[in-house]
C-alpha positions, 0 to 999 in steps of 0.5 A, a space after each residue: 842619925 846625925 852625920 855632921 862633919 863639924 861641931 858648927 854643922 851639928 849645932 846649926 842642924 839642931 835649931 831647937 837647941 842651938 843656943 843651949 848647945 853653943 853655950 855648952 860648947 863655950 863652957 867646955 872650950 874654956 877648959 883644956 879640952 879639945 873639940 872633935 866630932 865622933 859618932 856625928 856629934 860633938 865630943 871633947 877630949 883630953 890627951 886623945 881620950 874622950 871626956 865629955 860629949 854634948 847632944 840635942 834630943 827631943 825634950 832636952 840637951 844632954 851632956 855626958 861624961 864618959 867616966 862620969 861614974 868616977 865624978 864626986 857628983 856633989 850636986 847630984 846632977 848626973 844620971 845613968 841613962 841605962 841603969 844596969 847597962 851603962 857602967 862608966 857613962 853618966 849624963 846631965 840633962 838641961 831643959 833650956 839655955 837659961 838653966 845651963 847659964 845658971 849652972 855654969 860654975 858647977 858645970 866647970 867644976 865637973 869638967 875640971 874634975 873629969 879632966 883631972 881624973 883623965 890626967 891621972 889615968 882614972 878609968 873604968 874599962 868596959 867589962 868584956 864578956 868572956 863566954 860566947 853563947 851562940 843562939 840555937 838558930 845560928 847553931 842550926 845554920 852552922 851545923 847545916 853547912 861545914 864550910 860556913 861553920 869553918 868560916 865562922 870559927 875562923 873569926 875572932 871571939 869578939 866578932 863571933 859574939 857580935 854575930 851571935 848577939 845580932 841574932 839573939 837581939 831579934 825578937 821576931 822569927 822573921 827578923 831572925 831569919 833575915 839576919 841569919 841570911 845577912 850573916 851567912 853572906 858576911 861570914 862566907 865573904 870573911 866580913 865581920 858584922 861591923 867591919 864597914 864601920 871600922 877604920 
């Protein structure tokens, strides 16, 4: 994972895509968007709301619109990188700086529409799963230790869901076991799974 503190650092660390990323940065900064770094990469905001981000990958440079599903996409440039998973996010991929150069006017058109949508408060919020399904392995662990169970039940629904998903997502029994041990110590210490990453 890229842990760049500034956009300049991020771009200089991506030697293969320096030219392309710099060009995208210039195009985006010609609009009303403000530049920041989130999740180790360049993100551009309007009134503190995420509008667009850019990143260099192995085979392409990506530009993603956080509320891309709301764009008209008249030029059919946007893709859903995770069909069935991603609701609002849409990505635009480029294979070279030259390709970006040819699309400057269309990129600006999409950026202006994205800013306008944000200014109007158009937004698709992530759907939060209301039900909590605790996997069998975690249920067994909790039922074997009443103190652990009480600690687990004192967490918010979202934190209990994070623990449950963490176990469910493990494919191998060995991985599940390691994760259960990790969860046990976190729960007893009153720590959520992702607390250390939260501000």
